[in-house]
N, C-alpha and C positions, 0 to 999 in steps of 0.2 A: 629541728629546722624543717619547715614545710617544703614539700617538693614543688618545683617550678614546672608548670605546664608550658612546654615549648610550643610556639606557634609557627606555622609554615610561613615562608617568605612571601607567598602569594597573598597573605593577609594584608600586606602593606603596599601591594601593587596599585598604582594610581591609574585612572582612565586616561590621564594625560601622559604622553610619551616625552621623555627629556629631549630638549633641543640642543644639547651640548655638542660640540665638535667631536667627530670620531676620534677615539683614543684619549679623550679628556679624562683626567683623574677624578672628576666629579662623579663619574659613573661608579667608581670604586667607593667613594664616600657614601653615596646613596645605598649601594649594596651592603656595605659594612653596617650602616645604620639599620637596614632591614634585618640583617642577620642578628645583630646585637639585640634589637627589640624582640625578635622572635625567640631567641635563646633565653632572654630574661622574662618572657611571658607577658610582655607589655601589650595590652590591647590597643588598637588604634584610638579608641575613645579616651585612653589615658596618656596619650603621647602628644606633645606640643612641640613643633619644630619652628624656631624663630630664626630669621636671617635678616641681613642688611641689604646692601645693593651690590650688584655684580653678577657675573655668570654663576659662580658657586652659590650665590644667595638665591638662586631660583629653585633650590632643592625643596622647599616646603610644598611647592606645587606638584612635585613628582612622587610624593609618598602619600599613601592613604592614612592620614592622621590629621589632627588639627595643625594649622600652619599660619604663620604671619610673615609677610615680606615687608619688613619695616623700613625705616629711614637709614641713610648712610651713617654708620658709626653708632647707631642707637639700638642695635639688636639686643645687647646685654641689658640695657635699661628697660626695654620692652619685656624681655624675658623675666627680669627681676619683678616687675609689676605683675606679670601673669602668675609667677610662682607665689608671690605674697597673697594674691587673690584666691588661688586654689592650690593649696599645699599638696594635694593628691596627684596633680599632674606631673608627669615626667617631662621636664623641659630640656630640650636640646637646642643649642645655638650653633648655627653653621655660618660659614662665610670665609672670606679671604683675609689675607694679612693686612691689607690697607684698611678694610672696613673694621677689623677687630683690633689691630695693634697700632694703626695710624690714628684716625680720627676718634676711634672708640676706646682707646686705651684707658682713659679716665674711668669710664663705666666699668671696664673689666677689673681694674684695681679695686674699685669700691664694692663690686660684687664679691670679690675674694675677701675683702675686709668684713662684709656682712655674713660671710659663710653660708650663703644660700645653696640649696641643693640643686645646682645647675650643672649641665654638661656642655662644654664648649669645644667644638671641633673647628680649628682654623686651618686653612690651606694656603701655603705660600705659592701664589700664582706666578708662573713664569711664562706668560703668554708672549708671543712673538712681538707684539706691539709694545710690550713692557720691558723688553730685554735691555734697553738703554735708559731706563728710568730707575732711580733708586726707590727701594721699597722699605717698609719698616723692618723686614727680615733680611735685608741685604747685609753682606759682610761689611765690616768697618772699612776695609781697604777697597771696596767696590767703587769703580769709576764709572760715571754715567754722564750722559749729556745734560742731565738736570743738576748734577753736582760736579763741576769741573775739577775740583780738587780731590775730595774723597768723602765718603759717607760719614 
């Protein structure tokens, strides 16, 4: 097995600073992606980050790699097309639960069925303005203003 040349995290630092709120979990997702790509020796020219809509989906603009900020719920479809067009790219999909498991669940299921070499990282958002709204990852007994009985 060939040895992997690890790259420093600074390889992936963007000139654009993240504008997420202080303490936001998206900083951890960004750092984890930088660390993983570095440990795997993936050069920025070989990394594509695709996202949908929302705060967590701003990630492609905050990493030094190729990136696409696509349509709501369509990140997996866009990433699938990118992977089919260029098999050599390492394609990572980022976003929140509403984008990926709400409106985008059909694309997610079909990507699994096609067995494409894609990596998907979803984050269950629990923002203050969403506390009283049901989400795709809400527990079945969760009560919210948007679903008066239960999820």
